[in-house]
C-alpha positions as semicolon CSV with decimal commas, in nm:
position;residue;x (nm);y (nm);z (nm)
1;X;2,947;-1,848;-0,048
2;X;2,886;-2,091;0,241
3;X;2,736;-2,369;0,026
4;X;2,920;-2,699;0,012
5;X;3,003;-3,018;0,198
6;X;3,151;-2,984;0,546
7;X;3,313;-3,241;0,772
8;X;3,468;-3,219;1,114
9;X;3,795;-3,392;1,198
10;X;3,892;-3,464;1,558
11;X;4,196;-3,678;1,643
12;X;4,216;-3,805;1,287
13;X;3,853;-3,923;1,304
14;X;3,624;-3,767;1,046
15;X;3,256;-3,702;1,113
16;X;2,987;-3,778;0,853
17;X;2,964;-3,518;0,578
18;X;2,719;-3,236;0,616
19;X;2,576;-3,082;0,299
20;X;2,490;-2,714;0,336
21;X;2,255;-2,542;0,092
22;X;2,232;-2,170;0,147
23;X;2,083;-1,922;-0,091
24;X;2,217;-1,574;-0,046
25;X;1,996;-1,284;-0,138
26;X;2,125;-1,108;-0,448
27;X;1,886;-0,809;-0,449
28;X;1,818;-0,758;-0,078
29;X;1,787;-0,410;0,067
30;X;1,853;-0,350;0,434
31;X;1,574;-0,143;0,583
32;X;1,658;0,050;0,896
33;X;1,442;0,256;1,133
34;X;1,482;0,594;0,955
35;X;1,377;0,438;0,624
36;X;1,066;0,281;0,776
37;X;0,973;0,603;0,956
38;X;1,018;0,798;0,631
39;X;0,786;0,561;0,449
40;X;0,523;0,590;0,724
41;X;0,544;0,972;0,732
42;X;0,517;0,993;0,353
43;X;0,215;0,763;0,359
44;X;0,040;0,974;0,625
45;X;0,110;1,296;0,434
46;X;-0,019;1,145;0,110
47;X;-0,336;1,023;0,285
48;X;-0,402;1,366;0,438
49;X;-0,342;1,535;0,102
50;X;-0,586;1,296;-0,068
51;X;-0,849;1,351;0,203
52;X;-0,821;1,731;0,173
53;X;-0,844;1,709;-0,206
54;X;-1,159;1,495;-0,189
55;X;-1,310;1,731;0,070
56;X;-1,237;2,036;-0,143
57;X;-1,375;1,881;-0,460
58;X;-1,697;1,756;-0,302
59;X;-1,746;2,064;-0,083
60;X;-1,815;2,295;-0,379
61;X;-2,125;2,104;-0,495
62;X;-2,341;2,226;-0,202
63;X;-2,404;2,578;-0,333
64;X;-2,480;2,480;-0,691
65;X;-2,839;2,510;-0,819
66;X;-3,002;2,197;-0,950
67;X;-2,983;2,151;-1,324
68;X;-3,277;2,167;-1,560
69;X;-3,237;1,799;-1,639
70;X;-3,303;1,722;-1,272
71;X;-3,639;1,904;-1,285
72;X;-3,770;1,752;-1,605
73;X;-3,892;1,433;-1,439
74;X;-4,095;1,616;-1,174
75;X;-4,473;1,652;-1,220
76;X;-4,644;1,969;-1,102
77;X;-4,934;1,924;-0,858
78;X;-5,184;2,090;-1,096
79;X;-5,113;1,838;-1,370
80;X;-5,147;1,544;-1,134
81;X;-5,506;1,626;-1,027
82;X;-5,643;1,736;-1,366
């Protein structure tokens, strides 16, 4: 722990005191290049997986017939001109 009061003594002469406050990290994690590259690769894979899932889910709606509830609000041409 480097905190404390420091002085320098040269030829029996003492310099003014220097107070050092230093907070050491208790829960720090050292991140190296392989860790960062692993995080980036995992993020890219997760993004691609999510994009493919969204594409597959929305791609199946194209061939579906419209529902009856979608047609109920439409007015036939014959009824409009009567």
